[in-house]
N, C-alpha and C positions, 0 to 999 in steps of 0.2 A: 524438418522433413515431414511431409504428409503424402501418403500414397493411397490412392483409391483403387481397390481391387474390384469393387462393384459400384454401380451407380447407387447413390443414397436416395432413399425415399424421404419425403417430409417427416420430421419427427418433432414431438413436443416435449419429450422427457429425456433428460440425460441422467443415466444411472452410473454411479461410480463404485468401483471396488475401492477399498481403503488402503490396506497394508501394501506398501511398495508401489502404489499408484499415486497417492496424494502426499506421501511422505516415505522416507527410507525407514523401513521397519526392521532391518537387520540388526542394528545396534540396540534397538529397543527390546526385541525379543531375546537377544543374547543377555542383556542385563536382567531381564525378568527371570529367565531360566536360572541365572546365577544367583539371584536373590532367593529363589525357592530352594536351590541346592545348598546355599550357605545355611539357610535355616535348618534343613533336614540333616546336613552333615554335622550340625552341632549336637545332634542326638547320637550318642556313642553306638547304640544298637543299630541305627540306620547306617552310619558310616562304615560299620563292620561288614555290611553286605557287599561292599565293593562298588566300583564305578558303573557296572552294567546293570545294577539292580533296578534302577528307575525304568530303563527301557524294557527289561524283562517284565516288570509289573504292568507297564503300559500295554505291551503286547497281550498279556494275559487278560487285562481288563476288556479290551475290544473283542477278544475271543469269547469272553463271557457274555458280553452285551454288544453285538455288532452295530447296533444303532448309535453307539457312542461316536462312531466315525463321522457322523453328521453334526456333532456338537462338541467342539474342542474344549469348551468350559467344563461340561459334565465329564468328559473323558479325563481331563486333568484331575478333577475333584474325586472321581471314582478311583483313579490310579493312586492318588494320595492315600485314600482310606484303605485300599487294598494293600499297598506297600507297608503302611504302618500297622495294619492288623496282623501282619506276619511277625511282628516284633514282640518283645516282652513288655507290652503296654496294655493297660486295661481299656475298656471301651471309652471311658471318659477321656483318657489321655489320647487315644486315637483321634477322637473328634476334635479335641483342642488343637493338637499339632497339625491335623489336616487343614483345619480352618486357618490357622496361623501361617502355615506354609503357602496356602493358596493366596492369602491376603498379601504376603510378601511378593509373590509373583504379580498379582493384580496391580499393586501400587506401582511397581516398576514398569509394568506393561502400559500404564496410562501416562507415563512421563513423556508425552509426545508434544512437540510444538511444530505445528504446520507453519511453513514460512509465509511471510506477508504477501509475497507475490502469488502464491497459490490461493490464499484467501481472497485476494483481489480478483483473480481469475474466476473463482466460483461466484463471487458477488456480481461480476459482469455477466456471466452466463445465466445467473438466476433472473436477470432482467428480461431474458428471452425464452427461457425454458424452465420447466419444473425439474428441480434437482433432487435425486434420491440416492441413497447408498445401499448397496447389496454386497454383503461381505460374508466370507466363510470364517472370519477371525473372531476372536473373543475380546476385542478392544472395547472399552466402555467409553463410547463417544462423548457422553455427557461430562467426562472428566478432563477433556482438553478442548482446544480451540476450534474444533469442527462442530461443536455441540449445537449450533444454531444455523447450520448451513444447508440442511436438507429438509424437505417436506416429509420425508419418510425414510426410516432406517430399518432394513431387514437383515437379520443375522441368522446364519445357518444354525440349526438346532432349535433355537428359540422360536423361529418362524417357519421352519421347513427344512427340507433336505439340502445338503451343501451343493453349491455349484460343482460340476456342470449339470446337475439335475435342474429341471425347469421350475421347480416349485416357487422359488423366491421371485423369479421373473413373472410367473403367473400371478402371484399375490400382488406384486407391484402394479401390474396392469389392471387387476380387479379393483384394487384400492383407489387408483387414480381414474378408473373408468375410461381407459384408453386401449386401443388395439396394441398388441405386443410389438407390432411393426413400428409403432410410434416411439418406442423406447430405443435410444442409442446407448449401449452399455460400453463403458471404458474401463479397461483393466490391464494389468501387466502379464497375466497368465494366459497362454494359449489353451492350456488344459482345462482350466476352470472358467475363466471369464469369456474367452472367445467361443470355446466349444459350448458353454452353457447358453450364451446369448444366441448363438446360431441355432442350436437345437430347439430353443424356446420360441423361435420366430421373431426375436428382436434383431436389431442391427448392432454391429460390433465394431469397436475400435481397440486395436491392440497397441498398448504402450510398450514398444520394443526397446527397453533400456536396461534389461536384466541379462546377465550372463548365465542363462539357464537352458537346459535341454528339455524339450516338451515332447510328449507322445502324440498329441493331436496334430494332424497334418492338414486340417482344413484352413481356409483363409479367413482372416477378419475382413470385414467390408472396407475398413480403413486401417492403415498402419501409420503410427507416428513414433518419433524418437524422443519427443519432449512433450510434456503435458500442455505446455503453452501453445502448441499447434492447434489446440481446440479454439483458440481465438478466431480461426478461419470461419467458424460457424456464427460468429457474432455479426449481425447485419447492421 
């Protein structure tokens, strides 16, 4: 299915969200969170704080430093140090366990295998368009099989404010020396991907294959139900 809500202008760049757009991120993030929690729960003093302790510390961390909301990696790392600093641990132990717990998360987070058909789709699209990735997530793309598929990878926090803020789209246009209207951004979220692209003056494709509720009521330029509908643009 491909539905055009607005006429598409010529574009030279295809920008992709990563998580839940090019692969199913739900089992990956679930495994990563479990790996971190398994490490932390092996510490008796952490386990004694109860199952709500992590979320309490996460909320406290972003109240202390609101800018963490735009950088999920630093938010997690800061929360780990905050949570561990409240326990009966010295400074060296806090740093050791915070690093080890984060590494447990990051290792599991990067166990992604993008399917061959999606890789082939990207290769075909790359013969006609410049491909970039714009993500709010903390996946380390160099650690799995998307590492060589994009001319540019921009991540929230590291390179600017999270979508739907326009910063990452602005940086992509500046880096590639193109007008933002020449960027067609594809993503699964109305709230971050479509709203962000629309607000930035890019064109937008909503991959509508998630069972989710969104606050944003604007329309994507194009709606698709399967990522392979993008072959429509291969001439």
